C-alpha positions as CSV (number, residue, x, y, z in Angstrom):
1,X,0.0,0.0,0.0
2,X,1.4,3.4,-1.0
3,X,0.7,6.8,0.4
4,X,0.9,10.4,-0.6
5,X,2.0,13.1,1.8
6,X,0.0,16.3,2.1
7,X,0.4,19.5,4.2
8,X,-2.4,19.6,6.6
9,X,-1.7,21.8,9.7
10,X,-0.1,25.2,9.7
11,X,2.7,26.1,12.1
12,X,0.2,28.4,13.9
13,X,-2.2,25.4,14.4
14,X,0.5,23.3,15.8
15,X,1.8,26.1,18.2
16,X,-1.8,26.6,19.4
17,X,-2.2,22.9,20.0
18,X,0.8,22.6,22.2
19,X,0.3,25.9,24.0
20,X,-3.3,24.9,24.7
21,X,-2.3,21.4,25.9
22,X,0.5,22.4,28.1
23,X,-1.4,25.3,29.7
24,X,-4.2,23.0,30.5
25,X,-1.8,20.7,32.3
26,X,-0.4,23.5,34.5
27,X,-3.8,25.0,35.0
28,X,-5.3,21.7,36.3
29,X,-2.4,20.9,38.6
30,X,-2.2,24.4,40.1
31,X,-6.0,24.7,40.2
32,X,-6.2,21.6,42.4
33,X,-3.5,22.9,44.7
34,X,-5.1,26.4,45.0
35,X,-8.4,24.8,45.7
36,X,-7.0,22.5,48.4
37,X,-3.3,22.8,49.1
38,X,-1.7,19.4,49.8
39,X,1.3,20.8,51.8
40,X,1.1,22.4,55.2
41,X,-0.1,26.0,54.6
42,X,2.0,27.1,57.6
43,X,4.9,27.1,55.1
44,X,3.4,30.4,53.7
45,X,5.1,32.1,56.6
46,X,8.5,30.9,55.5
47,X,10.4,31.4,52.2
48,X,8.6,28.7,50.2
49,X,5.3,30.6,49.6
50,X,3.7,27.5,48.1
51,X,0.2,28.8,47.3
52,X,1.7,32.1,46.1
53,X,3.9,30.4,43.5
54,X,1.0,28.1,42.5
55,X,-1.3,31.0,41.9
56,X,1.5,32.8,40.0
57,X,2.0,29.8,37.7
58,X,-1.8,29.4,37.4
59,X,-2.1,33.0,36.2
60,X,0.8,32.8,33.7
61,X,-0.7,29.5,32.3
62,X,-4.1,31.3,32.1
63,X,-2.6,34.0,29.8
64,X,-1.0,31.3,27.6
65,X,-4.4,29.5,27.6
66,X,-6.1,32.7,26.6
67,X,-3.6,33.4,23.8
68,X,-4.1,29.9,22.4
69,X,-7.9,30.2,22.4
70,X,-7.6,33.5,20.5
71,X,-5.3,31.9,18.0
72,X,-7.7,29.0,17.4
73,X,-10.7,31.3,16.9
74,X,-8.5,33.2,14.4
75,X,-7.8,30.0,12.5
76,X,-11.4,29.0,12.5
77,X,-12.0,32.1,10.3
78,X,-8.6,32.6,8.5
79,X,-6.9,29.2,8.7
80,X,-6.4,26.8,5.8
81,X,-9.2,24.6,4.5
82,X,-8.7,21.9,7.2
83,X,-8.5,24.5,10.1
84,X,-11.7,26.5,9.3
85,X,-14.9,26.1,11.3
86,X,-16.8,25.1,8.1
87,X,-14.7,21.9,7.9
88,X,-15.6,21.0,11.6
89,X,-19.3,21.3,11.6
90,X,-22.1,19.1,10.0
91,X,-23.3,21.8,7.7
92,X,-22.7,20.2,4.3
93,X,-23.6,16.9,2.8
94,X,-20.0,15.8,2.9
95,X,-19.6,16.7,6.6
96,X,-22.9,15.0,7.6
97,X,-21.7,11.9,5.9
98,X,-18.4,12.1,7.7
99,X,-20.2,12.4,11.1
100,X,-22.3,9.3,10.5
101,X,-19.4,7.4,9.0
102,X,-17.2,8.1,12.0
103,X,-19.9,7.3,14.5
104,X,-20.3,3.8,12.9
105,X,-16.6,3.3,12.7
106,X,-16.0,4.2,16.4
107,X,-18.8,1.9,17.5
108,X,-17.3,-1.0,15.5
109,X,-20.4,-1.3,13.4
110,X,-18.5,-0.5,10.2
111,X,-14.9,-0.7,9.1
112,X,-15.2,2.1,6.7
113,X,-12.8,4.9,7.4
114,X,-13.5,8.6,6.7
115,X,-10.7,9.4,4.4
116,X,-10.4,13.2,4.8
117,X,-7.3,15.4,5.2
118,X,-8.5,17.3,8.3
119,X,-10.4,16.2,11.4
120,X,-13.4,14.0,11.0
121,X,-16.6,16.0,11.8
122,X,-17.2,14.2,15.2
123,X,-13.8,15.4,16.3
124,X,-14.2,18.8,14.8
125,X,-17.5,19.3,16.6
126,X,-15.9,18.3,19.9
127,X,-13.1,20.8,19.4
128,X,-15.5,23.6,18.6
129,X,-17.4,22.7,21.9
130,X,-14.1,22.6,23.7
131,X,-13.1,26.1,22.4
132,X,-16.5,27.5,23.5
133,X,-16.0,25.9,27.0
134,X,-12.6,27.5,27.0
135,X,-14.0,31.0,26.3
136,X,-16.3,30.6,29.4
137,X,-13.4,29.2,31.4
138,X,-11.1,32.1,30.6
139,X,-13.9,34.7,31.2
140,X,-14.7,33.2,34.6
141,X,-11.0,33.0,35.4
142,X,-10.4,36.7,34.7
143,X,-13.6,37.6,36.5
144,X,-12.3,35.8,39.6
145,X,-8.9,37.4,39.2
146,X,-10.1,41.0,38.6
147,X,-13.6,41.1,40.1
148,X,-13.5,44.9,40.7
149,X,-12.1,45.8,37.2
150,X,-15.3,47.4,35.5
151,X,-15.0,45.4,32.2
152,X,-14.5,42.0,33.9
153,X,-17.2,42.8,36.5
154,X,-19.8,43.6,33.8
155,X,-19.0,40.4,31.9
156,X,-18.8,38.3,35.1
157,X,-22.1,39.5,36.5
158,X,-23.8,39.3,33.2
159,X,-22.8,35.7,32.6
160,X,-22.4,34.2,36.0
161,X,-24.4,36.6,38.3
162,X,-21.9,36.1,41.2
163,X,-18.3,35.2,42.0
164,X,-19.5,32.0,43.7
165,X,-21.3,30.9,40.5
166,X,-18.2,31.8,38.4
167,X,-16.0,29.8,40.7
168,X,-18.3,26.8,40.6
169,X,-18.5,26.9,36.8
170,X,-14.8,27.4,36.5
171,X,-14.3,24.3,38.6
172,X,-16.9,22.3,36.7
173,X,-15.4,23.2,33.3
174,X,-12.0,22.1,34.4
175,X,-13.4,18.5,34.5
176,X,-14.5,18.8,30.9
177,X,-10.9,19.5,29.9
178,X,-9.6,16.7,31.9
179,X,-12.0,14.2,30.4
180,X,-11.5,15.6,27.0
181,X,-7.8,15.1,27.2
182,X,-8.0,11.5,28.1
183,X,-10.5,10.7,25.4
184,X,-8.6,12.8,22.8
185,X,-5.3,10.9,23.5
186,X,-7.0,7.6,23.3
187,X,-8.8,8.3,20.0
188,X,-5.7,9.8,18.4
189,X,-3.7,6.7,19.1
190,X,-6.6,4.4,18.2
191,X,-7.0,6.2,14.9
192,X,-3.2,6.1,14.1
193,X,-3.2,2.4,14.8
194,X,-6.3,1.7,12.7
195,X,-5.3,3.9,9.7
196,X,-1.6,4.8,9.6
197,X,-2.0,8.2,8.1
198,X,0.5,10.1,10.4
199,X,-2.2,11.5,12.7
200,X,0.1,11.6,15.7
201,X,3.2,12.9,13.8
202,X,1.1,15.5,11.9
203,X,0.8,17.7,15.1
204,X,4.6,17.9,15.0
205,X,5.3,18.1,11.3
206,X,2.0,19.4,9.8
207,X,2.0,16.5,7.3
208,X,-0.6,13.8,6.9
209,X,-0.6,10.8,4.4
210,X,-3.5,9.6,2.4
211,X,-3.9,6.2,0.6
212,X,-3.0,6.2,-3.0
213,X,-5.6,4.6,-5.2
214,X,-4.1,2.2,-7.7
């Protein structure tokens, strides 16, 4: 079986992916610590300042997370054909067919693989939902960080009504990203094993492979 190599993901998409992924790791770890420190908080009186450093790392990671989300939104509009939002949603006959084909394939009802260069539509829809969740996550985060800054106060009160609601939603959305990450890693590896098209390597190189019809 032979393959042809195609350029799939731009360097900006790949940078977004790793900034988004790594920032989530740091945000989750430091978020758990801030919520319930697992060291003796009496150390705050010494030179270690555990919670202070964790909050600082959390805030820096939050800015990286925000930048990554803005880049992905930009690519949804101005990216290449595989990166645009029109390729991720079931709004065309081709995309609707991709969605059902992927659902049947993932449920082991059919062995037919959706041979497309970008994401299958099920994955694309999940990523769009994740970016929407990320927008609410960063808005709630900045509202909690700057509750008295007029701009964030207006957005925070309008969307969440109170800081307590914002904190609860912020914590709840964190679990979406944790669950999403595990399922994402599993399905990426599963797809790469089932159809060796360079799905894993593509996020490093930007290149994917498609079967050559002989």
